[in-house]
C-alpha positions in Angstrom: 58.2 150.6 155.1 56.7 153.4 152.9 53.7 155.4 154.0 51.4 157.5 152.3 51.4 161.3 153.2 48.1 162.6 154.1 47.1 165.9 152.6 47.9 167.9 155.7 51.7 166.7 155.4 51.7 167.5 151.6 50.5 171.1 152.5 53.4 171.3 155.0 55.9 169.8 152.5 54.7 172.4 150.0 55.4 175.1 152.6 58.6 173.8 153.8 60.0 173.1 150.2 59.5 176.8 149.2 62.4 178.6 150.3 62.9 177.7 154.0 65.3 174.8 153.7 67.9 175.7 151.2 71.3 174.5 151.1 74.0 176.8 150.3 74.1 175.8 146.7 70.3 176.6 146.3 69.1 172.9 146.5 66.4 171.7 148.8 67.6 170.3 152.2 65.5 167.2 152.0 66.8 165.7 155.4 65.8 168.9 157.2 62.3 168.9 155.8 62.0 165.2 156.6 63.1 165.9 160.2 60.2 168.5 160.5 57.6 166.1 159.2 58.9 163.1 161.1 59.2 161.2 157.8 62.1 159.4 156.3 63.9 161.6 153.7 63.4 159.0 151.0 59.8 159.4 151.4 60.0 163.1 150.9 62.3 162.7 147.8 59.9 160.6 146.3 56.9 162.5 146.8 58.7 165.5 145.5 60.1 163.7 142.5 56.8 162.0 141.7 54.3 165.0 142.0 56.5 167.9 141.0 54.6 170.0 138.4 57.1 172.6 136.4 59.5 173.8 139.0 57.6 173.7 142.4 55.7 171.0 144.4 51.7 171.3 144.5 49.9 169.7 147.5 46.7 169.9 145.6 47.9 168.7 142.4 49.7 165.8 144.2 46.5 164.7 146.1 44.5 164.7 143.0 46.9 162.7 140.9 47.5 160.3 143.8 43.7 159.6 144.0 43.1 159.4 140.1 45.9 156.7 140.1 44.3 154.8 143.0 41.0 154.9 141.3 42.4 153.7 138.1 44.3 150.7 139.8 41.5 149.4 141.8 40.9 146.0 140.6 37.1 144.9 140.3 35.8 141.5 141.4 34.7 139.5 138.5 31.4 137.7 139.1 30.7 134.3 137.5 
């Protein structure tokens, strides 16, 4: 089951994804980041892909975009 990341988790993800967990070929080690955050690697990968701006992940922009999308999708009750 997919669970949303809190803002603090996103800040930690930003810090961990900087240059701490790089593989030998220069790619990010998603599994190591996921273990540190105690989340599944697909959750981390999905978050990075969805909210990556330019070349780096931004926790603030990610959180802002998440709430904008939630606000947009909020279904309103129809009164008759």
